[in-house]
C-alpha positions, 0 to 999 in steps of 0.5 A: 385088372380093372373091369372093362365095363367100368373103364369103357364108361370112364372113357364114354364120359369124356366127349371126344368128337373129331377135332376135340379128342385130347381129353380122352387121349390124356385119360388113356395116357394117364391110365397107361403110364400108371401101369408102367407103359412107355407112352409116346404122344405124337402130335397130329395137329395143334392140341391133338395127339395120337397115343403109342404105348409099348413094352418090349415091342416086336409083336402085335399092336392093338389099335383103334380110334378115340374120336367119335361122331357128334353129337355127344351123349353120356354113358348109361348102363341099362340091363346088359347094355352099355349105351353112350357115344363111342360105346360101339365105335370105338371106345368100348373096343379101346377099353377092351384092348387096354385091359387085354394088353395089361393082362397080357403084360401081367402074365409076362407077355410084353410083346404087345403095343397099343396104338390109339389114334384121332381123326378116324371119323373125318379123314383119318389124319391120325392114322396117316401121322401114325404111319410115319412112326417107326413101329416094330410089330409084325401084326396089327389088330385094328378095332372096329365093331364087327360083332365079335367076328374076324373080318375077312375083308373090308370095303374101301371108300371114295368121297365125291363132290358133284357140282352143277352150275347155272345163272342167277336171275330174279325168280319172277323172270326165271327165263333170264337165268338157268337153274343149277338145281334142276340138272342136279335133281335129274342127274343124281337118280341116274346113279342107280342105273350105273353098273358098278363093280362087285366082288365075290367076298366083299359084295357090291359097290354101294353109294350114299348121297349124303348132302345136297346144297344149292341156291341162296334164296327162294326168290333167286334162280340158283346159280350153283348146286353141289352134292356129296356122295360116298361110295363103298369100294370093292375093287380098284377106285380108278374103275369107279372113277372112270364110270362116274366121269362118263356118268357126269358127262358135261352136266356135272363137275366131279371133285374127287375126295379122300380114298381108302382102298378095299382090303383083305385081312389075315384070319385065325382059326377058332373065330367066326369070320365075315366081310365088312362093308365099312372102311377102317384105318387099316390101309393107312397103317401099312407099316404096323404089320399084317392086318386083322380087324375085330371088335365087339359091337355092331356097326348098325347102331354106331353113329345113332342115338341108340349106340350101345355095346353088350356088356357080355360081348365087351367082356368077351372081347378082352379074352378074344384079344388076348387069345389073338395076340397069343396065337399070332405071337406063336406063328 
């Protein structure tokens, strides 16, 4: 069996930010084909494909994503940590799944599939496409950095664009115009006063004001402004939308973006369990079986220049995935 750390480093050496994943897809496909897997490539968009590898079918699918957020930085091993873009989210996980699945096959267990998708970091177009395939698995183990804990559930997400409008004028005669930025600056802080839903397992609904754009020049009264806000859902999205519509009133125009619902997951004895605050592809892969969520690494370093995974934890994940598959197949 190939060492999982070496395989992860090979994957990390391939830049694969969302939209440019194909080199990583090709590497994974060749690795699997060389080991006798049946590999199906599903085109998602031109030049971008998902990887579905199977043997006997009818069992457990191990799945994660091959795309990463930018900017790319290459792998390096420092002490007991493997650094690199995607080390935690989620190429280290992909490597652990590949080694675990191949070990299971080597031991005679062929009821395991692998599904690696593109696009998870920006809209999940890969997962949406993969759900149009015809899987036979009864369970789906999705990989995200959970600090080697099985997730009892995960928050959903809602993207919202808030827009305010004004009337442009020369800034020397600002009374002839109407600023679009000033009402936005007054509106956004009041998000903190909203009573948003909570859940005893998943916790509070949270939000992040991610971007603000407005105006064209300092000497022009701004005629438009927009902000992008990401909500982390713990309940029904329509409840949050109703409260936001009342909040925006006649000041802001709301445009609803992509939504992923909050979820509860299957868990197994013998594993530490915790709820996760982030979103995964699981809600978009409901044809792949009863879902579980597990992976080495921490979400707290994902998407940062310090992204890394502990080498011991990464190696332990191979054994954990093998134990999960065997336990699930025994049910």
